[in-house]
SEBAVO-629533 format. One line per 2 residues: number of its first residue (from 0); for each residue x negated, y negated, z of N, C-alpha, C. Coordinates in steps of 0.1 Angstrom, whole numbers, padded with zeros to 4 digits. Last residue first. Example, Ala and Ser with C-alpha at 12.3 -4.5 7.8 and 13.67 -1.06 7.14 Angstrom:
BEGIN
1) -0128/0022/0071/-0137/0011/0071/-0129/0000/0079  -0132/0057/0078/-0123/0045/0078/-0132/0033/0078
//
This chain:
BEGIN
213) -0036/-0300/0026/-0048/-0299/0016/-0045/-0290/0005  -0014/-0322/0041/-0016/-0308/0035/-0027/-0309/0025
211) -0006/-0346/0050/-0020/-0341/0054/-0023/-0328/0048  0020/-0349/0041/0010/-0359/0038/-0004/-0354/0040
209) 0033/-0327/0052/0032/-0328/0038/0021/-0338/0034  0030/-0333/0079/0024/-0320/0074/0023/-0321/0059
207) 0046/-0356/0080/0032/-0357/0083/0024/-0344/0078  0071/-0345/0074/0065/-0355/0065/0050/-0356/0067
205) 0075/-0329/0097/0075/-0323/0083/0068/-0332/0073  0075/-0349/0116/0064/-0339/0116/0063/-0332/0102
203) 0098/-0363/0110/0086/-0370/0110/0074/-0360/0109  0118/-0344/0113/0115/-0348/0099/0102/-0355/0099
201) 0107/-0320/0138/0114/-0331/0133/0110/-0336/0119  0109/-0285/0139/0100/-0296/0136/0108/-0308/0131
199) 0126/-0269/0166/0126/-0275/0152/0115/-0285/0151  0134/-0241/0185/0125/-0252/0183/0125/-0256/0168
197) 0168/-0235/0193/0156/-0232/0186/0147/-0244/0186  0195/-0219/0212/0186/-0231/0208/0174/-0226/0201
195) 0229/-0210/0218/0215/-0206/0214/0208/-0219/0210  0255/-0203/0239/0247/-0214/0234/0233/-0208/0230
193) 0281/-0180/0231/0269/-0183/0238/0261/-0194/0231  0315/-0193/0226/0303/-0186/0221/0291/-0189/0229
191) 0342/-0190/0247/0332/-0199/0242/0320/-0190/0238  0371/-0172/0236/0360/-0174/0245/0350/-0183/0239
189) 0390/-0165/0218/0394/-0176/0227/0383/-0179/0237  0387/-0146/0199/0387/-0141/0213/0391/-0152/0223
187) 0390/-0160/0175/0395/-0146/0176/0396/-0142/0191  0377/-0184/0177/0391/-0184/0176/0398/-0170/0177
185) 0353/-0192/0201/0356/-0182/0191/0371/-0181/0189  0343/-0226/0205/0352/-0215/0209/0354/-0205/0197
183) 0308/-0235/0202/0322/-0237/0203/0330/-0225/0207  0283/-0220/0178/0288/-0226/0191/0303/-0228/0192
181) 0267/-0214/0155/0281/-0220/0154/0285/-0227/0167  0232/-0223/0156/0243/-0214/0156/0256/-0222/0156
179) 0213/-0241/0179/0213/-0234/0167/0225/-0224/0167  0202/-0272/0194/0212/-0261/0194/0212/-0255/0180
177) 0167/-0278/0197/0180/-0281/0192/0189/-0269/0192  0141/-0291/0209/0148/-0279/0213/0163/-0281/0210
175) 0116/-0305/0187/0128/-0306/0195/0135/-0292/0198  0085/-0321/0180/0094/-0309/0180/0105/-0311/0189
173) 0077/-0348/0182/0075/-0341/0170/0083/-0328/0168  0089/-0359/0205/0085/-0368/0194/0084/-0360/0181
171) 0115/-0350/0227/0104/-0346/0219/0102/-0356/0207  0151/-0348/0230/0138/-0347/0236/0127/-0344/0226
169) 0175/-0344/0217/0170/-0358/0218/0156/-0358/0223  0184/-0318/0218/0176/-0322/0207/0171/-0336/0207
167) 0180/-0306/0252/0187/-0314/0242/0178/-0317/0230  0187/-0286/0281/0179/-0289/0269/0187/-0296/0259
165) 0205/-0278/0300/0201/-0292/0300/0192/-0296/0288  0209/-0251/0298/0219/-0260/0293/0216/-0274/0293
163) 0186/-0241/0312/0187/-0240/0297/0197/-0250/0291  0173/-0261/0339/0181/-0250/0333/0183/-0252/0318
161) 0157/-0278/0354/0171/-0281/0353/0180/-0271/0346  0131/-0268/0356/0136/-0276/0367/0152/-0277/0366
159) 0126/-0253/0333/0123/-0247/0347/0130/-0255/0358  0134/-0271/0313/0141/-0258/0315/0139/-0252/0329
157) 0115/-0291/0317/0129/-0294/0319/0137/-0281/0321  0092/-0277/0311/0094/-0282/0325/0108/-0285/0327
155) 0096/-0273/0283/0094/-0261/0293/0097/-0266/0307  0098/-0299/0273/0109/-0290/0272/0108/-0278/0282
153) 0071/-0307/0280/0083/-0314/0285/0095/-0305/0285  0056/-0289/0265/0055/-0289/0279/0066/-0296/0286
151) 0063/-0297/0239/0066/-0283/0244/0066/-0283/0259  0053/-0323/0238/0067/-0320/0236/0071/-0307/0242
149) 0026/-0317/0242/0032/-0325/0252/0048/-0323/0251  0020/-0303/0218/0020/-0296/0231/0027/-0303/0242
147) 0022/-0325/0201/0032/-0314/0200/0032/-0305/0212  0000/-0338/0210/0013/-0345/0211/0024/-0334/0210
145) -0020/-0321/0203/-0019/-0325/0217/-0005/-0331/0219  -0017/-0320/0175/-0014/-0308/0183/-0012/-0312/0198
143) -0026/-0346/0170/-0013/-0343/0167/-0008/-0330/0174  -0053/-0345/0177/-0044/-0354/0184/-0030/-0350/0182
141) -0069/-0313/0179/-0064/-0324/0171/-0054/-0332/0179  -0079/-0291/0191/-0083/-0304/0198/-0077/-0316/0189
139) -0072/-0270/0176/-0065/-0271/0188/-0068/-0284/0196  -0066/-0277/0141/-0075/-0275/0152/-0068/-0278/0166
137) -0042/-0262/0120/-0046/-0273/0129/-0057/-0268/0138  -0032/-0250/0094/-0044/-0247/0102/-0049/-0258/0110
135) -0007/-0244/0080/-0008/-0253/0091/-0020/-0249/0100  -0012/-0242/0045/-0010/-0235/0058/-0013/-0246/0069
133) 0006/-0253/0016/-0005/-0254/0026/-0002/-0246/0038  0018/-0266/-0014/0017/-0254/-0006/0005/-0256/0003
131) 0041/-0287/-0032/0028/-0285/-0025/0029/-0273/-0016  0064/-0285/-0049/0056/-0297/-0049/0042/-0294/-0043
129) 0083/-0267/-0071/0074/-0265/-0060/0064/-0277/-0060  0115/-0280/-0082/0101/-0278/-0084/0093/-0276/-0071
127) 0143/-0270/-0092/0138/-0272/-0079/0123/-0269/-0080  0173/-0275/-0113/0159/-0273/-0111/0155/-0276/-0096
125) 0200/-0278/-0113/0195/-0269/-0123/0180/-0267/-0121  0216/-0277/-0080/0209/-0284/-0091/0203/-0274/-0100
123) 0232/-0271/-0058/0234/-0263/-0071/0227/-0270/-0083  0229/-0303/-0046/0234/-0290/-0044/0236/-0283/-0057
121) 0198/-0321/-0055/0212/-0320/-0052/0217/-0305/-0051  0172/-0318/-0059/0179/-0326/-0069/0194/-0326/-0066
119) 0142/-0315/-0041/0157/-0313/-0040/0164/-0323/-0050  0111/-0298/-0043/0119/-0309/-0047/0134/-0306/-0047
117) 0095/-0283/-0016/0103/-0281/-0028/0112/-0293/-0031  0067/-0271/0001/0075/-0283/-0002/0082/-0282/-0015
115) 0058/-0247/0022/0062/-0249/0008/0072/-0260/0006  0035/-0234/0044/0044/-0245/0041/0046/-0248/0026
113) 0031/-0208/0062/0027/-0212/0049/0038/-0222/0044  0024/-0207/0097/0034/-0210/0086/0026/-0213/0073
111) 0010/-0203/0119/0009/-0193/0109/0017/-0196/0096  0014/-0223/0137/0001/-0223/0131/0000/-0212/0120
109) 0041/-0217/0145/0038/-0230/0138/0024/-0229/0131  0039/-0192/0158/0047/-0194/0145/0042/-0206/0138
107) 0023/-0198/0180/0019/-0187/0170/0027/-0188/0157  0039/-0218/0192/0026/-0222/0186/0021/-0211/0176
105) 0062/-0202/0199/0063/-0215/0191/0050/-0218/0184  0052/-0183/0216/0057/-0179/0202/0058/-0191/0193
103) 0023/-0195/0235/0037/-0194/0231/0040/-0188/0217  -0001/-0201/0244/0003/-0187/0245/0017/-0184/0239
101) -0002/-0228/0241/-0011/-0220/0232/-0009/-0205/0234  0018/-0235/0261/0020/-0238/0247/0011/-0229/0238
99) 0026/-0208/0284/0021/-0222/0281/0021/-0223/0266  0053/-0188/0293/0042/-0190/0284/0038/-0205/0282
97) 0076/-0185/0310/0063/-0178/0313/0051/-0183/0305  0096/-0200/0299/0092/-0203/0313/0078/-0197/0316
95) 0099/-0189/0274/0095/-0203/0275/0090/-0206/0289  0108/-0163/0281/0095/-0165/0274/0090/-0179/0276
93) 0134/-0171/0290/0124/-0164/0299/0110/-0165/0294  0146/-0183/0268/0144/-0190/0280/0133/-0184/0289
91) 0136/-0183/0236/0140/-0173/0246/0136/-0180/0259  0145/-0200/0208/0140/-0202/0221/0145/-0191/0230
89) 0134/-0194/0174/0144/-0194/0184/0137/-0195/0198  0112/-0216/0155/0115/-0203/0161/0126/-0204/0172
87) 0114/-0237/0135/0102/-0230/0138/0105/-0216/0144  0131/-0254/0109/0132/-0245/0120/0119/-0238/0123
85) 0127/-0287/0101/0123/-0274/0098/0124/-0265/0110  0151/-0312/0089/0141/-0307/0098/0137/-0293/0094
83) 0153/-0326/0055/0158/-0320/0067/0147/-0316/0077  0141/-0338/0034/0156/-0339/0034/0161/-0334/0048
81) 0112/-0357/0036/0119/-0345/0038/0134/-0347/0039  0104/-0380/0008/0106/-0377/0022/0113/-0364/0024
79) 0088/-0402/-0013/0092/-0388/-0011/0092/-0384/0003  0102/-0433/-0022/0093/-0426/-0013/0098/-0411/-0011
77) 0120/-0448/-0036/0107/-0444/-0043/0097/-0437/-0034  0142/-0446/-0019/0135/-0459/-0022/0121/-0456/-0026
75) 0137/-0414/-0015/0145/-0424/-0009/0137/-0437/-0011  0136/-0382/-0030/0131/-0396/-0030/0141/-0405/-0024
73) 0131/-0352/-0010/0138/-0360/-0020/0132/-0374/-0020  0125/-0317/-0002/0121/-0331/-0002/0129/-0339/-0013
71) 0130/-0288/0018/0134/-0297/0006/0129/-0311/0009  0109/-0262/0025/0115/-0274/0030/0118/-0283/0018
69) 0103/-0228/0033/0106/-0237/0022/0114/-0249/0028  0078/-0209/0046/0088/-0218/0049/0090/-0228/0037
67) 0065/-0177/0053/0067/-0187/0042/0079/-0195/0047  0043/-0167/0078/0056/-0168/0074/0058/-0179/0063
65) 0018/-0143/0087/0022/-0156/0083/0037/-0155/0080  -0011/-0125/0103/0003/-0126/0097/0007/-0141/0095
63) -0034/-0118/0114/-0035/-0124/0101/-0021/-0126/0095  -0024/-0109/0137/-0037/-0116/0138/-0039/-0123/0125
61) -0009/-0080/0124/-0010/-0090/0135/-0024/-0096/0136  -0016/-0074/0088/-0012/-0070/0102/-0013/-0082/0112
59) -0002/-0091/0059/-0013/-0087/0067/-0009/-0083/0081  0028/-0079/0043/0019/-0089/0049/0008/-0083/0057
57) 0028/-0054/0017/0031/-0059/0030/0023/-0071/0033  0045/-0039/-0010/0034/-0048/-0006/0038/-0054/0008
55) 0066/-0024/-0019/0054/-0017/-0015/0042/-0026/-0012  0078/-0051/-0038/0080/-0038/-0033/0067/-0031/-0031
53) 0059/-0081/-0031/0069/-0074/-0038/0071/-0060/-0032  0044/-0108/-0026/0051/-0099/-0017/0062/-0092/-0024
51) 0032/-0128/-0040/0027/-0114/-0042/0034/-0104/-0033  0043/-0153/-0040/0032/-0151/-0031/0025/-0137/-0033
49) 0065/-0149/-0057/0053/-0156/-0062/0041/-0155/-0054  0081/-0135/-0038/0077/-0128/-0051/0064/-0135/-0056
47) 0085/-0155/-0020/0079/-0143/-0016/0073/-0135/-0028  0098/-0174/-0035/0085/-0177/-0030/0078/-0165/-0025
45) 0122/-0160/-0040/0113/-0162/-0051/0100/-0166/-0046  0132/-0160/-0013/0130/-0148/-0020/0121/-0149/-0032
43) 0135/-0187/-0007/0126/-0179/0001/0122/-0166/-0006  0154/-0194/-0025/0141/-0200/-0026/0131/-0192/-0018
41) 0177/-0179/-0017/0170/-0176/-0030/0156/-0182/-0031  0193/-0180/0005/0180/-0175/0007/0172/-0174/-0006
39) 0219/-0187/-0004/0211/-0197/0004/0196/-0193/0006  0233/-0184/-0033/0225/-0175/-0024/0216/-0184/-0016
37) 0264/-0199/-0039/0249/-0201/-0038/0244/-0190/-0028  0288/-0185/-0060/0284/-0188/-0046/0269/-0189/-0045
35) 0287/-0179/-0086/0297/-0189/-0082/0295/-0193/-0067  0267/-0163/-0094/0279/-0156/-0090/0290/-0166/-0087
33) 0245/-0180/-0096/0251/-0175/-0109/0265/-0168/-0106  0228/-0191/-0078/0243/-0194/-0077/0250/-0190/-0089
31) 0205/-0171/-0078/0206/-0184/-0071/0221/-0187/-0068  0190/-0139/-0077/0202/-0147/-0079/0202/-0160/-0071
29) 0162/-0131/-0095/0166/-0135/-0081/0178/-0143/-0083  0148/-0123/-0118/0161/-0118/-0115/0165/-0120/-0100
27) 0126/-0137/-0125/0124/-0125/-0117/0137/-0119/-0112  0138/-0157/-0141/0128/-0148/-0147/0126/-0135/-0139
25) 0153/-0170/-0122/0160/-0163/-0132/0151/-0153/-0139  0131/-0180/-0107/0141/-0171/-0101/0149/-0163/-0111
23) 0119/-0197/-0125/0112/-0185/-0121/0121/-0175/-0114  0139/-0216/-0126/0136/-0209/-0138/0128/-0196/-0135
21) 0138/-0225/-0099/0150/-0219/-0104/0147/-0211/-0117  0113/-0236/-0096/0115/-0223/-0089/0128/-0217/-0095
19) 0092/-0250/-0119/0106/-0250/-0115/0109/-0236/-0109  0059/-0261/-0109/0068/-0252/-0117/0082/-0253/-0111
17) 0043/-0275/-0092/0048/-0282/-0104/0058/-0274/-0112  0025/-0246/-0083/0029/-0260/-0080/0032/-0267/-0093
15) 0017/-0220/-0089/0031/-0224/-0093/0035/-0238/-0089  -0006/-0215/-0077/-0006/-0214/-0091/0007/-0219/-0097
13) -0001/-0215/-0050/-0006/-0227/-0056/-0006/-0227/-0071  0006/-0188/-0045/0017/-0198/-0046/0012/-0211/-0053
11) -0019/-0176/-0045/-0009/-0171/-0054/0001/-0182/-0056  -0031/-0189/-0023/-0037/-0190/-0036/-0027/-0186/-0047
9) -0014/-0180/-0003/-0015/-0194/-0006/-0021/-0196/-0020  -0019/-0153/-0003/-0005/-0157/-0006/-0006/-0172/-0010
7) -0046/-0152/0004/-0042/-0148/-0009/-0028/-0153/-0013  -0043/-0162/0031/-0051/-0169/0021/-0048/-0165/0007
5) -0027/-0142/0042/-0022/-0155/0041/-0030/-0163/0031  -0029/-0111/0023/-0032/-0119/0034/-0027/-0133/0032
3) -0011/-0084/0014/-0014/-0097/0009/-0017/-0106/0022  -0020/-0050/0007/-0017/-0060/0017/-0021/-0074/0012
1) -0006/-0022/-0009/-0014/-0034/-0010/-0010/-0044/0001  -0008/0012/0000/0000/0000/0000/-0009/-0013/0000
//
């Protein structure tokens, strides 16, 4: 079985910078919205194919693992900016209490991401160009990482002192602990759905990653 490392995946993806992912999806027979309903995961599927992750091909084992992340960008007043925040990982309250930032699942996920910036032309648009590809190989003494760590530490301390329900997406300069999922009342049971939260990279962080990507 062939193994595709993160370095090889990045090299493979960079060959397609400037190319239209929708055309490539059609070429590789990845359904986008030809059935009348958009396949929300089509960009991730085609990026995996372009990275070399096909049948009988695996990612590298633990220690060299990575995750492909597609984030949409658009022009606002002639400036290319992220359309949305970027999900990093779900929050497990017990794990968050136990682990410092550099031991955390949040940091392990963040530093292993292969970041793929994709142009957004509107819902069900006929094209979606791959703009840039980079890995988030931050140095642990980098000022940005220190500030992200401060956000994590604040959320962790708030959880320990005040509980999971007190976490809010308003906290954090670069990352936030935002509600994820449907939430509210389940109309079938009449009971409130459990609250789930995830760490998200704020738009400002996504923009900075894009600007500093090599």
